N, C-alpha and C positions, 0 to 999 in steps of 0.2 A: 401532160398528168401522171400524177406521181401516182407511185404502183404502191398496192397496202402491201404490206413483207408480213407478213402470218411467222406468228408468234409460238405457235404450235410445237412444243414437241417432238423430235423426227423418231419415230421406233427403231429401234436398235432393232437388227437380225441376231436371234437369239445365237447365241456362242455354239459352236463344234464342238462335242462334248467326245476327249480325243476316243479313239479307238480299246477296246477291252482287250487286257494284256497279263500272262499270266504274271508280266513283272510285276504290275502297278493292281493285282492281285494281291500278292507278294507283300506287298506296302502295306497292304490292311489290319489294321490290331486286330480288328474281327476276326476277317479271315484266316490270318494266322494264327489265334485264340483256336477258334474251333477244326481245323487240323493240329494242332498239338493237342488239344482232347481226343477226339478219334484215331489220332496216336497209339496216345497211350492207352485204351480201350480198345484197340484191337491189339499192342502187343497185348495186356492180358490176358485180351482173352488166346489169344495164339498159347500164351505161355500155357495153360491152363485146361484147352484143347491136347498141350504135348505130355503133358506130364501126366493126361487124361489116359491116352493111348501111349504111353510109355509102363503106364501103375497096370493096362489092365493085359498085355505082353508077356507083365514079368509073372503076371499069376495064372497068365493060360499057359506059361511055360512049364510053373510046378505044375496044375490040373491041380487050380484052385478055382472054381465058378466064381462070376464073377455076374453080375446085373440086378436089378430087381426084383427077378421070380420071385424070388424068395419068399417075400411077405403073403404069396397063400397057403404058403406052407402051415405043418399042426406047430403047435408053437412047446408046448412037451413041458411048459408050467404053471404053476399057479403064482399068479399076483391075488395076496392076502388081503387090499382094501380095492372098490372099487366102486363107481358109480351106474354100471352097466353090469352084464352079467357075462362072469368068464374065467375059462375052466382050460385045462390041460388042451383042450382039443381042438378049439377055435383056435387063428390064425394068427403070425407076425404084427401082417396087419389089424387085425385086433385088439392087439398087444397095445400095439403104438396109442393105438385111442383110448382106454385104458392109461395106460400112461398122460395125455396132452389135459385127459381129464380131471387126472390126479394132481399132477401143475399147475391148470387154473384154478381148484377150488382150493387153493393150500395160496396160490398166491389172490387169486380176490379176492379172500376172506381179508387175511394180513393186509393187503389195499386199502380196508373201509380201515379195521381197527388202526394200521399205523398211521392213515391220513387224521381219523376220528382224534385218540391220542398227541398228536404233530402240532395240529390246528391250539387244541386245550396249551400245550407246553408251551407253543409259541406266543400264546396270550397271555399266560399266563409269568411270565418271562418280564415284559413290561407292566405287571403288576408294580402296583405303588405301595403297595405290603409285601417286606422283605423277607417274613419267612417261606409264603408263596414264591418269593419270584427267590430266591434262593437253594428252595426244593428244587424247582423245576431247572435251572443252572446246575445244582446236583448230576441228573435226571443222567441231560443231556453231553456230558460231559466223561462220565462213567457208560453210556451204554456206546458213544461214538467211538470212544478211546479201546472198547473192547472185540478181539478178535470176532467177527460173529456167526464163525463157529463153532468155538469155544464159548457160547451163551451157545447156542444151539444143543451141544451136549450138555451144556447146565441144563438144559432145563429139562432136556429125560431125565437126566440121573435123577435130576429134584422130584421127579414123577413118582421112574420107579418105585423112586425110595417109598413111596405113600401106603399108605397099609392093603390090607390082600382085601377082596371085598368084604368080607366076613365082617371086618371090621372098618368096614365105608364110614369116609365124614360123608354127613346127611345133610338137607336138606328139605324139610316138609316129607321125606319118607317117598322122595319124588323124586331128589336130585343126588347122584356119591359121583363121588371123583375116590376111585382109589385106581394102583398102580395101574392098572387095564385099563386106566383113562375117563372118559367126563361118561355115565351114562343119564341120560334124560328124558322123560316123556318125549310122546312125540307123537304126534297125529294118524289114525289110520289112514293107508293109502283112500286115496277118493278125489277124482276129476276135479270136482267141488273146487279144489283150494285154492288150485288151477287158474280158473276163471275169478275166482279170489281175487289173486294173487295180480291179476290182469287188470284188475279193476281199479287196485291199489297204484297200481302205476299210473293205470288212466286220470285218476283223480288225483296226483300226483303234478302231474304238466297241467291240469286246467287252476290245480289253483297257482300255480309258477304262470298261466297265462290272466288269470285272477287280479294277480299280484302286481304286473309288469300294466293293466289299463288305469288302477286306482293307482300309482305312478307316473301314467303319464296325463290323466285326470286333473289333478295335485299340481302338473308344472301347466298343464294351461290352462283349469280355473281358478287355481289355487283349493281347491276343495279337497279336503281329507275323506276317504274311506276310507271308514275302517274293515278290510275282510277281512282281518286273522280267526275271527270264530266262523265265519261266512269255510275260509277254508280250511280250519279245525275238521269242522261239521260233513263239509265234501267229503276229506278226506277218511272218514270215522265213515260217511255217512253208504260209498257207495262201496265197498269189500262186503260190507253188516246186510249190505241187501241183497249182490247178487246169493251172498252164502246165504240166503235166504231163501234166495227164488231157487236156490240148488234143496235146498231138503233141510239149510242146517246139520248139518254131521257135527256131530260131539265129538264121534270113538280117538279119544285116542287110549295108546299103549302104555302105562305103566308099569318100569323095569322093575321088576322085583328079584329076591335073591333068590338061587335053584342051582343049588349044589353047594360048586365056585367058584360060580359067575352068577351074573343079572343077569337074566332074560325081557326082551319087551323095550318097549324105548327104544330112544337112539341113543346108540358108543360111537363116540369119537375116542380114536384108536390116540395110547401115548406118541404116536411116534408125531402124526399131525399136528400136535395141541402142541410137544417141543417145537418142531418144528413154526406154526405159527404163532409160536411167543418169542422165539427168535427173531421170522422175517422182519415183526409189526413192531415189538419194542426196538430191533436197531434202528429199523428207515424212519417211527417217530422220530427217535432226535435230532437226527438228518433232516426234518421236514416242521420240525418245533424252529430252530434256526433260519430254514427260511424264509415260513414264518413272521420268524421275528423284526428280518430283516428288512422283506416286504410291508412290515408295517412303519416302520423305521424310516421306511426311500420317503413317504408323503410326509411332506416338508405342516411342522408347526404351523405354519400362521394360514394355515388351511383350516388344520385342526382350529380353531381358535376366530378366526370367520363362521365356521360353521356354531360358535357356541354363538356369539354375535347375536345373529339370527335366529338364538333360540330355540336350533336344533338338538331332540332328544340325543342321548347320548349311540339307545340303539341308529338311530336314525345316521347321526358320525361317523361312526362303522360302516353301514351297510349304503350310504349313498355319497362320501368322499374318501373314507376312508380303503374300505374294499377295492369300492374299481378302482384303484390307482393300485392299488398294493398289489392285484393278478398281476397286474402285468410285467411286475418283475418275479412272484412267488410262480406263477405255471411251466413256466421253464425249465428249472429246475429242478423237482418234484414231478416231473413226465423223465426226467433223470432218472429221479428215484427209482421212480416205480418200475422200467428197464430195466434197470439194479437188480429191484429185487424178485423181479419175474426168474434176472439169469442164476442167481446164489437160492431160492430156489432147486436147484439142482445141490446145493452143502443136507440134500434130504437123504442124501446114499452116505452119510456118515454113521444116520440112524436110524438105516433100515427102509424107510416113506419110499414108498414104489412111483417115486413121479420119475420127470421122460428121464431122467441121466440116470437111475439104478434100475431102471426097463431096459434100460439102452445096453446096458453094460450087459443081460441075462440076454439079451435075443444076441446079441456080437460074440458070446461067447458056446450060443446054442444053437449057430444058423452059421457058424465062420466069416461072414460077409462082412470084414467090419471097416473097408470102405464103402459100404454105403448104406453103413447103419449109422458111420459120423456126419455122414452126407445127410443123412436124413435129420437125425437130433438139431442134426445147425439150423436147417434149413426150417424145420417147425419154431427152434427155439429168434429165430431172426423174422418171422411170418408174427408170432407175437410178438417181438417188442415193436417191429415197422406199422402193426393195429394199432400197439398203445398212445405212439409215438402221433400215431395219424389223429385220433378220437382226441388226446389233447392238443393237438394241433386246431384243431377245430372249435373246440371249450375255450380255444387263448385267443381266438377270430371273433367268438363269439362276447367275449366277457373284454371284449379290449375296450381303451376312448375310441371315441367315435369320433377324428376333430373333423371341424367343422374349415 
């Protein structure tokens, strides 16, 4: 009888793994990489601890107090410009709060103006109009190649050379520009305005969602829905509705000349104006070049393709150019924002009470040099990291999703 031979493959016994050993782990590239990094971090931390401890011992031997307990002590100095109430009887910690708010105030407005001016100039540099392109290029070359501190001092000198309040430049007898700064009409304090601002923010968010819905509908069905007027009505109607429901306050403080200065309204100091112009106009030149290079990074073939399918110029910029250009624009622009915040410390040259200026006063009065400088560095690092995180999130939100 012929035996049937089975051709089924035999199962092989699993290979035995060699036992783990220290030498085997060390030959792993990943293990060695982690080990080197941990060793470097441990060495840096150890050196920092040693240096801090050595500095504390040296200061204690000389009778110099250390620690952050001084933050609760009375400041003993006034700050001329602040968003929150402050006087010489408040603590050093509150002085730091005033300084941080002043730094954030000038930084936020400078970032807004720099972005707006930079985007306009970046697009203008690519204009087919020779005069517009050349003027934009001249602006970029002048402001980018002049030291920022020189520009800040120039604007401060120019503002302080303006006429006195009695001979102030006037616009409709409501807005005044003098050597004391810019004086504007301002609404009287009322909580309704806060709710109105929140309604405006919510309306803008709803307008963005409506725009995305219309875009998805057009891609899915080919049907074009015009939402421009809907968005405009939403943005205008929501704040007006909240303002009306809140009693429609209309009280406005109009500045008027009283004695040697103006009373009422909102007064913008010469220091703030000079620092705002110096920061925003300087950074705008760099943002303009970033925008120009980002737009030029988009291939001309894609622009021609968008024209061949009869896309309007606005749709070409919004749907073809900007989504691809933002990948090039956002990262270096975030670096410019961080640079702008750090350069706000140049306000010390003109007496603006930002973080660096106030910190110098605290160092002089408290004697806690090391702690004050450490706090200042930590605050600047926190602001810079916050900007980096926000811009990274925005970059992820606008980047093209490849499938």
